[in-house]
N, C-alpha and C positions, 0 to 999 in steps of 0.2 A: 531594565534587567541585565545582568551580566550575561555574557556568552554562555551557553550551556557547557557542562563539563563532558569531556569525551569518554571517559572510562566509569561507567556507572554500573549499579547492581540494584536489582528490584528484590527485595528480601521478603518474599511471601512468608506468612505465618498464620495460615487458617488452621486452627488448631482445636479439635473437638472438646467440648465441655466435659466429655467422659474421661479424658485422659488426666490423670493425676499427676502431681510432682512436675508441673510444668516449669522449665528453665533451671532445673536443679544443677545442670552443668554450666550454666551460662556464666561467663567471666567477661565483663565488658572490655578489659584490657586486651585479653586474648582476641575477642571479637574484632575490636578496631585495628589491633597489630596485624592479625591476619589479613584484613582488607587492604591495610597500607602496604603490607609485603606484595600483595597481589596487584599493585599500582591502581587501586581502586580510588576514585576522589569524590564519588557521590554514592549514597546508598539510601534507598527508600525503605523506611522502617514502619511497623504496624501501630497504629492506635486502635484499630478495630478491624475485625475479620469477617468473613462470610458467615462464620457461626454466630455472629453477633456479639462476641467476647471482646472486651476492652484490655489493652496491655499497657496501661499507664495508671499511675495512682489517682484515679479520678475523684475530684471534689464532689461531683453533682450525681454521678452514676455508680456508687461503690458496688452495688448489687450486680453491675454487669461486667465486673472485673473478672477475668477468667478465674473460677474457683480453684485451679490447680496451681496458680502462681504462689499462693501463700505468702512467704516472706519476701518475694521479689516482684511485688505489684509495681514497681517503678522501672520495668525493663526498658521501656522506651526511653525514659529520661537517661538511663545509664547509657544506652546506645548512643544518644545523641552527644552527651557530654564527652564521652570517650573519643568519639569520632571527630567532634570539633576541636579537641586538642591536637589531632593530627591533620587538621585542615580538610577534613572529609565532610562534604555536605550531607544533610539528612533531611529530605523531603519526608512528609509524614503521610502515611496511607490510611484512607477510610473507605469502607465499602458504601455503596448507595442502594441499589435496587436488589441485592442479594444479602439478607440478613435472617439467618434461620431462626434466631431467637424472636426477632420482632415479627416475622411472618407468622410464626406458630402462636405467638401471644396476642398478636393483633391482626387476625384474618380480614378485618375491616380496612386494613391499609393495602391489601394485596390487589394486584391487577387482576381484571376479571375478563376472560375471553368472551366472545360473542355467544357462546353456548351456555355461558353462566358459570363456568368453572374457573378454577385460578390458572394464571399463566405460569408456565414452567420454562425456565432456560429461554429467555427473550431473545437469545442469539439465533436459535434454530426451531423455535415453536415446538419443542418437544411435548409430546402428549403427557398429561399429567399422570403420574404413577404414584400413588401415595405410599406404597411400600418399597419403593426403590430408594437408595442412598442418595443423598445430595441436598444441598442447600439452596435450591434453584427456584423456589417459589418466588415469583418476582413482585416486589413492592412498587407501588404507584407514588410518584413524587407529587401528585396532585391531590393528596390526601393530607391529614394532619401529620402524617410521617415526616413531611417536609420541615415541620417545626422541630420535631426531635432531631433530625440531621443538623439543624443550625445549632441546637443546644449541645449536641456532642461535639461539634466542630469548636464552639466557644469554649466548651469545657476543656478541650485539649490546650487551647491558649492559656486559659486560666490555670490548669493543673501543672503545667510544665514551664509556663513563662513564655511570654511571646517572643523574647529574644532567642529562644531555642527552637523556634518554628521557621524553617527555610522555605517550605512550601507545602502545598496540600494536593495530594493525588486522590481524586474521587474516581473510584472503580465502579464499573457496570453502570453506565449512564446511556440508556438507549431510548429511541422512540418506540413505545410498545402500543400494539393494538388492544386498547384497554377500553372496556365498557362498564367500570365501576361506577357507582352512582355519582361521584365527583366529576369524573370524565363526561359521563352523559349529560350532567347539568352543564358543564362547561361548554360542550359541543352545542346544545341547545340554545344557550346564551349567546353564541356567536353565529348562530344560523347554520350550523353544520348539521347534516343528516347522520345521526349515529348508525343507521342501518346500512350505510354504504361505506365499503372498507377503505376506499380512496380518502373519503372525507374524514374517517377516524384517524388514518395515518396522518393526514395533513394537520389535523387538530393535535395530535400527539407530537408531532415536530414543532408545532408553534407553542405548545404549552412546555415542551422540554426546553426550547430557546429560552422562554421567560424564567424557567427554573435556574438555568445556567448563569444568566445576567443577574438575576436576584441573589444567587449564592456568591458570585464573584464579588458584587458589591458588598455583600456581608462579610466575607472573608477579608476583603481589603480594608473594611472599616475596623477590623480587629488589628490588622497589620498591613501596611501599604505595600511593602517591597517583598511579598512572598510569591513564588510561582504557584500557578493554579493549572491543573490539567483535568479534564474529564474524559475517562476512557471508555470508549465504546467498541474496542476491538478493531475498529476500521475507521479511517478518515476518508470521507467521501464529500461530495458537493453539499449535501445537507449539513454535515459537521462544518465545513468551511463558511456557511452562511451564519454560523454562530461565534465567528472569529473573535469577536470583541470580549467574549467571556473568558478567553484563553490567554495565557501568557506565552505559550509555546505549544508545540505538538509533540506528541509521543506516539509513535506508531507501533502498536503491539502486532507482531507478526512473527510467531514462532514456526519457521518452515517444516520442523519435523512434527508440528502439530496439524490442526485442521487448515491452517493458512496455506501450506505449501510454499515452494521456493519463488513462485511468480507473484505472489501477493505483495511483497515488499516492494519489488522494483516497480510493479504496476501501480502502486499507491504513492510511493516516494516522489515519482515524477509528477504526481499531481500535487501533493502538499508543498513541495519545494517552490510552489509559485505563490504560496499564502503569505509571504512577508513575514513569518515568524521563524524563530530558530526552532530546531526540530532534533530528536532523537529516535532511534529504533530499538524495539525489544527483540532480542531472541532469548534462548534459554540454555542452561548448562545440562538440561534434562536430555536424555536419549529421545524422549517423545515430546511431552508437554507438561504444563503446569501440574505440580503435585506428583510427579514421577520420582519418589524418593528413592534414593541410593542407586542412582543411575547417572552416568556421565556421557555428554556427547563426545564423539570422536573430535580430537583436536583439529584435524583438518578441516572438519565441518564448521567448527566454531570460529576457526580462522577466516574461512571464506565468508561466513555470515557477517562478521565484524569487519573485515577489510571491504566487504561489498558496501557496508554502510558508509564508509569514508569515500568510497568512489562516487556515492550520491550525496556527498557533503553532509552526512548525517553524523550525529554523535552516536555512541555505542551503549547499549545497556544490555547487560546478561541477567536473565532471571534466575533466581535461586529459591530455595525454601528452607528455612532453619527448622531443624529437627525439634519436636516438642521439648526435648530435654534442654534446648538452648546452645548446645555446643556447635560451634561452627566448624565445618567439614575442612580440614586441611587439604584433603585431596581434590576436593572442588576448586579450592582457590590457589592450588599448584596449577591446575588447568586454566583457570582464569588468567592467573598471572603470566603464564606462559604466552597468552594471547595479548594481554593489556600491556606487557612490556613492549612488544613490537608496535602496538597502537601509540604508545606514548612517544616513540622515535619517529612516528609518521605525522603527528599532529601538526607540526609547523607547515606543513604543505596542504593541510586540510582546513585550517581555522579560516573563517571568513572567505571561503571559496563559493564561487556560483557556478552552475553549469553552463556551458556554452553549446547551443542548440541550433538546429536548422529547420526542424520539422515540429508542427504543432499537431498532436492527435486529439481531436475532439471526442470527449467521452459521452456516451448515451447515458451513462449514470446520472448525469445532470437533469435528464428529462423524466426519470423514473419516479413515480409519485410515492414508492416505498423504498427509496434510497437509503442504504445503511441499515437495513431491517434484518439481514440475516448473514451468516459468515461467508455465504457464497455471494460476495458482493460485487465482484468485478465482472462485467459482462464479458461472454466469451469472445466477442469480436475484439474487444480490447486486449484480452490476453493473447489472442491470436496475432494482432497487430504488433504488440510489444514484442513477442517472441520472434517475428519476422524481421522487424527493425533492429532488434539486438544482434541477430545472426548476421544481418548486413553491415553492422557497424554503424548506423546513423544515429546521430545525436538528437534527442527529441524530448519534449515535454508533453504530458497529458494535460489538456487544457478544457475549460467549459466556455460558453458562450460569453461570459462577462469579461474574459481577458483580452488583452491587446493582441490582435492578430498580426500587426505589423512587423513584429520582431522575427517572424518566421518566413523562410523561403517558400516552404510548401505547407499546406494545410491538408490533413487525411481525414476525411469523414467516413468512419468505417461502418459499413453495412446498415446501420440503423439510426442515423443522425436525421431525425425529421426536423424541419425547419419552420419556426415561427416566422411572422413577417419581419420582426426585428432582426433574427439571426440571418435570414435570407438578404436583407438589406446590408447587414454588416459584411457578409461574405462577398456580396456584389461590389461594395466599396474596396475591400481587400484586393479584389481581382483587378479592379480598375486602377488601383495604384501598384500594380505590378506583381502582386502575388499570384500563386498558382495553387489549385486545388485537385486532389484525387478524391472522388466520391465512389462509393460501391454499393450496389443492391438498392435498398430503400433510402439510402443518404441522399439528401437533397430534395426529397419530396416534401410537400406541405404537411401540416399536422394531421389532415384528413386523409392522406395517401391517396390523393386524386390527381395530382399533378405536380411538376416540378416547380418548387418555389425559386430555385436557383437557376435562372435563365442562362447563365453564362456557360452551361454545360452544352447548349445547342441540341437539346433533345426534348421529345415529348413522351410523356407516360403513356403507355399502352395498358399494361397489367402484368400479372405474373406469366412468366414464360410458359408455354403451352407443354413443354416437354421437361421432364426431370428423371434422372440425370440427362444432361446434354454435354456437349463437348467442344472445347476450344482447339483450335489448330494454331500451332506457333508459326510466326513469320521470321523473316530474315531480321527484324528489328526487335520484336517483342516476343519473348521465348526463344531467342536466337540460339541459346545453348541446348535446347531440348530437341529430341528427334522430331521430325516433320511428319508427325502423326496426331490424330485426335487425342486429347487429355480430357479424362471424364472430370466433371464438375459435380461434386456429391450433393450439394444442395440447390434448390431451385432458385433459378435466377429471374431477372425481369425482362420484359419485352418492351422495346422503345421504338420510336420513329425519330429519324435524324432530321434535323431543322437547322442545318449549318455545320454540325459535327460530322467528321468523316469516320468510317470504320476503320479501325487499325488492326483488329483481331475478330475473325468470324467464329460463330457458333454453329455447329453441326449438330443434327437432330438424330434420335434413335429411330428405329422402325416404328415403335410405339411405345407408350408408357406401360409400366408393368403393373397389370391389374389381374384379377381373378380370370378374366375373359381372354387376355393375351399376355403372355410372359414368356422369357426366355432364359434359361440357365438359372443360377442361383441367386444372383443379386439384381442386375438391371439389364436391360436390352442394350445391346451394342449399338454402335453407329450405323446409320444407313449410308453415310458418306455423302449425305445431302445437306446443302446449306440451310440454316434455319433463320438466323436473324443476328444483329450485332452482338460481339462478346466484350470488346472493349472500344471505346470511342474517344477521340480527341477534338477539342474545339478551342482554338486560340491558346494552346498550351495547357489546357485543363483536361483531366482524363476522368473517364466514367467506366468502371467495370460492372457490367450487368449482373455478375454473381456475387454472393457474399464471401468473398475470397478470405477474409480474415476469420470468419466463423468457421469456414471449412478447414483453414490450416490449424486452428486450435483443436477442432474435432479430430482430424486425421493426419494432419502434418504433411500434405502432399508437397513435394519440393517444386512441382510445376507451378503451383500458385505463387511461391515466392519468386521464382524465375520471371514470371510476367511482371509482378510488382517491382523487382529490381531493375528490369529493363526500362520501365516507365520512369522510375525515379532517376535512373542514369540520364535520361534525356532532360528531366526538369531540374536537376541539381548538377550542373557540370562539374563543380568542384566541391565534393563533400568535405566537411570539416575533417574527418579522419578516414583513412583508407589503409588496409592492411592486408597481408597475404596469410594471416593465421587462419585457424579453422573456425567454423561457425559457433564452436563452443566457447570461443574466447569472448568475454565481455570487456568492452572498451568504452570509458567515458572520459570527456574532455571538461575540465574545469578551468576557472581563472580566479587568481588572486590579484586584484587590481591593486590593492595597497602595496603589494610586493612586486608588482610589475612582471608577473610570470603566469604562464599556463601549467596546469598540472595534468598530464595524461595518466590514467589509471588503466592497468590491464589485468584481468583475473583470468586463471584458467583452472577452474575445478569442475568436475563432472558429477553432479548428483545422479545416483543410480537407484532405479526402481527395482531392487531385489526382494525387499520385504513387501508383504501385500499392503501393509498400512502406510509406511513411510518412505520417504526418499532418504538415501544415506551417501555420505562421502567418507571414504576411507584413504584414498590415495591422492596424491599430487602428481599430475603428469605433466612434466616440463615441456616448453617449446623452445626451439632453438632458432636463431638468426631470422627474427621476424621482422619484415621490412614493413615501415610505417611511413605514410605520407600525411602531413598535417597542412591544411589550408586555412589560415587564419589571417586577420586583418593587420596584426602588428608585425613588425619585423623582428624576428627572433635572432638573438645574438649569441646564446649558448644553450646547449642541450646535455643534461647530465641525469643519470640515475640518482634517486633519492630514496632513502637517507644515505645510501652507500657512497654518495658524492663521487661517482664514476662519470667522467667526462665522456660524451658520445661524439664521434665524428658526423657531421652532417652536411647536406649541400642545401643551398638556398637558391630556389628557382625563381621563375617570374611570378609576380603577384604574391610575393612572400611564402610561396610553397616551401615546405621543410621536409626533407627526406632523410631517414636515418635507419640503421639496423639495431634491433636490440638482441645482444648475444643469447641471452636466456630469459625466459619467463617461467619462474618457478612460483606458482600460487598467485602471489600479488606482487606487481612491479608498478613503480612510479617514475615517470620522466618529468623533470623540470625543464620547461621551455622558458627562459628569461628573454624579456625584450626590453 
């Protein structure tokens, strides 16, 4: 497959069958010309929507063509031909698990929950409410509905001609906790117990994997060189296991919707290890999909798209065509103002790869119901990502299947229980010079009875007897903190030392807060008495007894970050990137090996939580005279701002260390370091 295009649109067209005169204002030349002027080079258009309506002149399913289309039944064909004339690619959308027409007319194809009712909104397990609006009754692809899907997709190829099909985007493809008669039979046939939730989810994931592989084979038999993507609104470990069914990744992550701003960065760091090209979705909407007649602030849209480039992702902006079919000039004035900038930046983003020093192991890999809801990323991962971003470290999110040897340090945040295989792999990594940080339960065996990772030099006793308790900074760890007890808001672990040394002490309260004995409003203060180890070190490996990353995500106490920062400074003597900018600055380092250069991305936008529902960005706050230090393996010969082509003076120190000053960072800046 060719490299994905950088400037894409996803053109939703979920249009009620109750609206007449569909596409009365549609003009294919105006549609394509508007996209072209906005620097768009790929647009996903609809063959079928969540209402179950078709938007092409179907040969097989004439009765499902939207009744309001009337004389313009071939809208998809017109969109494709007009765009192809202008070099714009047009992947074709079809829905999978949400189809209002089919779910109403074929209830026997619907997913069934354990209580015997229909499953609504497979993303968040919404309680079924018959008289609330929405097309969210979820269909099961383990029923005869699967054959209808194949027939509808084949009908697209047949009706519009396979030469007009660039790709197929299959939406709403999730592992669902389904107890329909087909799934119950499938579970029993494979020896699963349908009464046990974990076994139902395991079967659902296995069944869905078979569905994807079968459907990909089917589509590629229709046309070999088409792109295929199955969208489930998140890409985690269970999706990665199905990689052979995909031609690329598309990360749906509208930060003004339910995803939030952290979801993209904390997912893209995982999928960029999957050896497939990838793009990310945001939206032109002020909130999320279907927010008609709204526009996102330009500053926010810039940040979201430039941030995609910083993580080597192509860009996609979601839109929805009005039922009258007239494309919005105002929307594409906004899109064009951003995509014009993206086009200029592309040469420094194509075929780039992140340069990293830390591997952050995700607990999502071990969750049996992984990918089953919109709140997908564990809080300890979110907390660790926020902390490492603020400190400027370069890292990937990884699972136990990946190569550990490329990382200087591995972090096991809070909840990484270790199988025998993972423990052995970690021990081999350490024996070959790698270092680890483990926190709280991380490093324990799957039964949570003992440490499986022996190189931590500690024995497991149990949960700490006091909570909250308190860490006391030292001259080395927490060195910038006041020399006073600092509260740790979540319960830690108690350990015995068997070789490890204590580097930070825990102090205990007078007593735990109960109905029998309590003090003040929140928790009991410190008794100033020593309790047990707080942070330990053994042969360069560190263990925090508290779940510091979960605490950071919940309450953001700076002292947690200070303790982690000081430990990392000992473990990584020369970080890849260092700067004197604020913690709100995002910095990523990429490499284009084909062009013999590194690309440093710096972004400074601050999402504000002013509204109750969403984060917003209205202003760009520039930074001036930011000092940067880069420690890379290759000898850099020139440093310049791109695409402006402004040379920067730099000093070359020992071990190829590069130092320079960036006069101004306004929103997003890129620096090319050629070697």
